[in-house]
C-alpha positions in Angstrom: 5.1 13.0 -13.6 1.4 13.5 -11.9 -0.1 10.9 -10.3 -2.4 9.9 -12.8 -1.4 6.5 -15.0 1.1 5.2 -11.3 -3.0 5.0 -10.0 -3.9 4.1 -13.0 -1.9 1.1 -13.4 -1.9 -0.3 -9.8 -5.4 0.2 -9.0 -8.7 -1.3 -10.6 -11.0 1.4 -11.4 -14.0 1.3 -9.4 -12.5 0.8 -6.7 -13.0 2.2 -2.7 -9.7 4.7 -2.2 -8.9 5.7 1.3 -6.4 8.4 1.6 -6.0 11.6 3.5 -6.7 14.8 2.5 -4.2 16.0 0.1 -5.6 17.5 -2.8 -2.5 15.4 -5.3 -6.3 12.7 -4.7 -8.6 15.3 -5.5 -9.4 13.7 -9.0 -9.4 10.2 -7.7 -13.3 10.7 -8.1 -13.3 12.1 -11.9 -10.7 9.5 -13.2 -13.7 6.4 -11.8 -12.8 5.7 -8.6 -15.2 5.7 -5.1 -13.1 7.8 -3.1 -12.9 8.7 0.9 -10.8 10.8 3.0 -10.0 11.3 6.6 -8.6 15.5 7.4 -5.0 14.8 9.5 -5.1 18.3 9.6 -8.5 18.8 11.3 -7.5 15.6 14.0 -9.7 12.9 11.8 -7.6 9.6 11.7 -10.5 7.2 11.7 -14.0 7.8 10.7 -17.0 5.1 11.7 -19.9 6.3 8.9 -22.4 3.4 9.7 -22.1 4.3 13.2 -21.7 0.1 13.7 -18.3 0.6 16.1 -16.2 -0.2 12.9 -14.2 2.9 12.0 -13.1 1.5 8.4 -12.7 5.2 6.7 -8.8 5.8 7.3 -5.1 5.2 6.1 -3.5 3.7 9.6 -2.7 0.2 8.0 -1.0 1.9 5.1 0.9 4.5 7.4 2.2 1.7 9.3 3.4 -0.9 6.7 5.5 3.0 5.6 6.5 3.0 9.4 7.3 -1.1 9.1 9.6 -0.1 5.7 11.6 2.4 6.9 12.8 1.3 9.9 13.7 -1.9 7.7 15.9 -0.6 5.5 17.0 2.3 8.1 20.8 -0.4 8.2 21.2 0.1 4.9 21.3 4.2 4.9 20.1 4.0 1.9 19.6 2.7 -0.8 20.6 3.0 -5.5 17.1 5.3 -5.9 17.0 2.4 -9.0 17.1 -1.0 -6.3 14.4 1.3 -4.7 11.0 -1.4 -6.4 13.0 -4.4 -5.5 13.3 -4.1 -2.3 10.1 -2.6 -2.2 8.9 -5.4 -4.1 11.0 -8.0 -1.6 9.6 -5.8 1.6 5.7 -6.3 0.4 6.1 -9.6 0.1 7.6 -10.3 3.0 5.4 -8.8 4.3 1.7 -10.1 2.7 2.6 -13.9 3.9 3.5 -12.9 7.3 6.7 -15.7 7.8 10.1 -15.1 9.5 12.9 -17.2 9.4 12.4 -20.6 7.7 8.3 -20.9 7.3 9.4 -17.7 4.8 12.3 -19.2 2.6 9.7 -22.6 2.3 7.7 -19.3 1.1 10.4 -17.5 -1.5 11.0 -21.5 -2.9 7.1 -21.9 -3.2 6.6 -18.6 -5.2 9.7 -19.6 -7.9 8.3 -23.0 -7.9 5.2 -21.9 -8.2 3.4 -22.0 -12.6 4.5 -18.9 -13.7 0.8 -16.3 -14.0 -0.7 -15.5 -17.1 -0.8 -12.1 -17.0 -4.1 -9.2 -18.1 
C-alpha cells in the first residue's frame, strides 16, 4: 500500500500539509494538496516564511503527539495490531478534549449521548 490512498481518505483536497523532507510526501502537490516542508537533515525544525516572528512551518505538534502516545502505550508492553486503531482513536479523543479524570468521563458520556452525525 502506498501513502496516497491513506492521505486521500484522511486529508481534504486543497489542505495545507506540513511534513519533514521524507520523499514519500513529494507527490502531495500533484495529488491536489498545498505542501510545505522543513528539512531536519539540514538542521531545520521550524521556518518563519512570512518574517513576522511566527514560525508556522513545522511538524513539532505531531511529533509531540507521537511522543505522548508512545509514553501512554508503554505500560501496555505492546498491543495487538488489530487493536491499534482503537487505541489511537481513544488517545486522539483524550488528547483533543484535554480533560482528565471526571472531566474526561463527562466528555466521553457527552460523546456517547450526542445525536449521530451524518457522514458525508
